[in-house]
C-alpha positions in Angstrom: 9.0 16.4 -4.4 8.8 13.2 -6.0 11.9 10.8 -4.7 14.1 9.1 -7.3 12.2 5.8 -7.6 9.0 7.8 -8.3 10.7 9.8 -11.4 12.4 6.6 -12.8 9.2 5.0 -12.5 7.1 7.4 -14.0 9.7 8.0 -16.8 9.9 4.2 -17.6 6.0 4.4 -17.8 6.0 6.7 -20.4 8.9 5.3 -22.2 7.1 2.2 -22.2 4.0 3.9 -23.7 1.9 2.4 -20.5 1.6 6.1 -19.2 0.7 9.2 -21.3 3.0 12.0 -20.3 0.0 14.3 -19.2 -1.0 11.4 -17.0 2.3 11.4 -15.5 2.4 14.6 -14.9 -1.0 14.6 -12.7 0.8 11.8 -10.5 3.5 14.1 -10.0 0.9 16.7 -8.9 -0.9 14.3 -6.8 2.4 13.5 -5.2 2.8 17.1 -4.4 -0.7 17.5 -3.2 -0.1 14.2 -0.7 3.3 15.9 0.5 1.7 18.9 1.1 -1.1 17.3 3.3 2.0 16.0 5.7 1.5 12.3 3.9 3.3 10.1 1.9 2.8 8.3 -1.1 4.4 6.5 -4.1 4.0 6.8 -7.7 3.0 3.6 -8.2 0.4 3.7 -5.1 -1.3 6.7 -6.9 -1.5 5.1 -10.5 -2.8 2.1 -9.0 -5.0 3.7 -6.8 -6.8 5.5 -9.6 -6.6 2.7 -12.0 -4.2 4.0 -14.6 -2.0 0.7 -14.6 -3.1 -2.9 -13.7 -0.6 -4.2 -11.1 0.7 -6.5 -13.6 1.6 -3.4 -15.8 3.3 -1.5 -12.7 5.3 -4.9 -11.9 6.6 -4.4 -15.6 7.6 -1.1 -15.6 9.2 -1.8 -12.0 11.1 -4.4 -13.5 12.2 -2.7 -16.7 13.8 0.1 -14.6 15.3 -2.3 -11.9 13.0 -1.4 -9.2 11.6 -4.5 -7.1 7.7 -3.6 -6.1 7.3 -1.8 -3.0 4.6 -4.2 -1.7 4.3 -8.3 -1.3 3.1 -10.1 -4.5 -0.3 -8.7 -5.7 -2.3 -11.9 -5.7 -0.2 -14.5 -3.5 2.3 -15.2 -1.1 2.7 -15.2 2.5 3.9 -12.8 5.4 4.6 -13.9 8.8 1.5 -15.5 10.2 -0.8 -14.3 7.1 -1.0 -15.8 3.6 -1.9 -12.6 1.4 -4.7 -13.5 -1.1 -4.9 -10.1 -3.0 -5.2 -6.5 -3.1 -7.9 -4.7 -1.4 -7.0 -1.1 -2.0 -3.9 1.5 -1.6 -3.9 4.4 1.1 -1.4 7.2 1.8 0.2 5.2 4.7 -0.1 1.6 2.9 -1.5 -1.0 0.9 -4.5 -3.1 2.3 -4.8 -6.5 1.2 -7.5 -9.6 2.2 -5.2 -12.2 4.0 -5.8 -15.3 6.2 -4.2 -15.1 9.5 -3.1 -18.8 9.7 -3.0 -19.5 13.3 -7.1 -19.1 13.6 -7.8 -19.8 10.3 -9.7 -16.4 9.4 -10.1 -14.0 7.0 -8.6 -10.5 7.6 -7.9 -7.1 5.8 -4.0 -7.0 6.6 -2.6 -3.3 6.0 1.0 -3.1 5.3 3.4 0.1 5.8 5.4 0.1 2.4 8.9 -0.8 2.7 10.5 2.5 1.7 8.1 4.6 4.7 9.4 1.7 6.9 12.9 3.2 6.6 11.8 6.1 8.4 11.2 5.8 12.4 8.8 8.5 12.1 6.9 6.8 10.0 7.1 3.2 11.5 5.8 5.2 15.1 2.8 7.1 13.3 1.5 3.6 11.9 1.9 1.7 14.9 0.3 4.8 16.7 -2.6 4.7 14.0 -3.1 0.7 14.7 -3.3 1.3 18.5 -5.3 4.0 18.2 -7.8 2.0 16.2 -7.6 -1.0 18.3 -8.6 1.5 21.3 -12.0 1.9 19.7 -15.2 -0.5 19.9 -18.3 0.3 18.2 -20.2 -1.7 15.9 -19.5 0.5 13.1 -16.0 0.4 13.4 -13.6 -2.3 11.7 -11.8 -3.7 14.8 -8.2 -4.1 14.7 -6.8 -7.7 15.6 -3.1 -7.6 15.5 -0.1 -5.3 14.9 3.7 -6.1 14.5 6.3 -6.5 12.4 7.1 -9.9 10.3 9.6 -10.3 7.5 10.8 -6.8 7.6 7.2 -5.7 7.2 5.2 -3.5 9.2 1.5 -4.6 9.2 -1.7 -4.3 11.2 -4.6 -6.8 11.0 -8.3 -5.8 11.1 -11.4 -7.5 11.0 -12.7 -8.3 7.4 -15.9 -6.7 6.4 -17.7 -7.7 3.0 -19.4 -5.1 1.0 -19.2 -2.0 -1.1 -16.8 0.5 -0.7 -18.3 3.6 1.2 -16.6 5.4 -2.0 
């Protein structure tokens, strides 16, 4: 069941002719499917992940209906000890950015829990548990977790950044 923000966003995207009604219905169906699997996603995450709208278009639609972006600036910004350089991808439990860890001057992949999920202690616990479980693994074919925590009200975990193509 989509939340009020998802419904408002999709309605505004259709009214702005940024998204066809049939595509908005597909996003609603995807939200229901994600929920049936016990995960969470937002309409904006699905729209971005499927390439239906650009990050700038999403921000424009969000602004038109009085909503704020659910993640830090798409291409720049700072969060705690990290300089956000750009978005790498979107998943069910967060957005992954390329960032620079300022204290050691290295590039990392920074996964952040969306603020709407951070309001639920259960999701915060799952997110931190995922980071700790990944950090316990050590293998050349597994990305190493570097840090996990909270900064500026956002929960994150930092991983080594691996250059190359996606497995998809």
